[in-house]
C-alpha positions in Angstrom: 17.7 22.8 -21.8 17.6 25.4 -19.1 16.5 24.7 -15.5 13.0 26.1 -15.9 12.3 23.8 -18.9 13.7 20.8 -17.0 11.5 21.5 -14.0 8.5 21.9 -16.1 9.2 18.6 -17.9 9.7 16.9 -14.6 6.5 18.2 -13.2 4.6 17.1 -16.4 6.1 13.6 -16.1 5.2 13.4 -12.4 1.6 14.5 -13.1 1.3 11.8 -15.8 2.6 9.2 -13.4 0.2 10.1 -10.7 -2.8 10.3 -13.0 -3.3 6.6 -12.9 -2.7 3.8 -10.4 -1.0 0.7 -11.6 -2.1 -2.7 -10.3 -0.2 -5.9 -9.9 -2.2 -7.5 -12.7 -1.1 -4.9 -15.2 -4.3 -2.9 -15.3 -4.5 0.8 -14.4 -7.2 2.8 -12.7 -8.2 6.4 -13.4 -9.7 8.8 -10.9 -12.7 7.2 -9.2 -16.2 8.2 -10.4 -18.1 10.2 -7.7 -21.3 8.4 -6.8 -24.6 10.3 -7.2 -27.8 9.1 -5.4 -29.7 6.7 -7.7 -26.8 6.1 -10.0 -27.0 2.6 -11.5 -24.0 0.4 -10.5 -22.9 -2.8 -12.2 -20.8 -4.6 -9.5 -20.0 -8.2 -10.1 -17.1 -8.4 -7.5 -15.8 -6.0 -4.9 -12.0 -5.8 -5.0 -11.4 -3.4 -2.1 -13.0 -0.7 0.0 -10.7 2.0 1.4 -11.5 4.9 3.8 -9.4 7.2 5.9 -8.8 6.1 9.5 -10.7 8.4 11.9 -10.8 8.7 15.7 -14.2 10.4 15.8 -17.6 9.8 14.2 -17.8 12.0 11.0 -18.6 11.8 7.3 -15.7 10.5 5.2 -15.1 9.8 1.5 -14.7 6.1 0.9 -13.5 4.5 -2.3 -14.6 1.1 -3.6 -12.8 -0.7 -6.4 -14.8 -3.4 -8.1 -15.1 -5.5 -11.2 -18.2 -5.0 -13.4 -20.1 -7.7 -15.3 -17.9 -7.1 -18.4 -14.7 -7.8 -16.3 -13.6 -4.2 -16.2 -12.0 -2.7 -13.1 -13.8 0.4 -11.9 -13.6 2.7 -8.8 -16.3 4.8 -7.2 -16.0 7.4 -4.4 -18.9 7.9 -2.0 -19.6 9.7 1.2 -20.5 7.7 4.4 -20.2 7.7 8.1 -16.7 6.5 9.3 -16.5 2.9 10.5 -15.7 4.2 14.0 -19.3 5.5 14.2 -20.7 2.0 14.5 -18.2 1.0 17.3 -19.0 3.9 19.7 -21.1 3.0 22.7 
């Protein structure tokens, strides 16, 4: 196997590894669904909400991981004002 084929195979493997996120309970999560206004959501339990840390008030993309009524883990990305916006006086 020449160096170019080895690098290509390594990049393909790395891409496959980063395509899903593994969780401690053995489940995996694909890329989050992007929320559209009016989109119906089936949220039985919120697992986590993540957003980038910001110093200034601006719009950010947050990601919510949740369990639906069928027990499936899902993730949705949505745009919102950063948490710091509510703490400014």
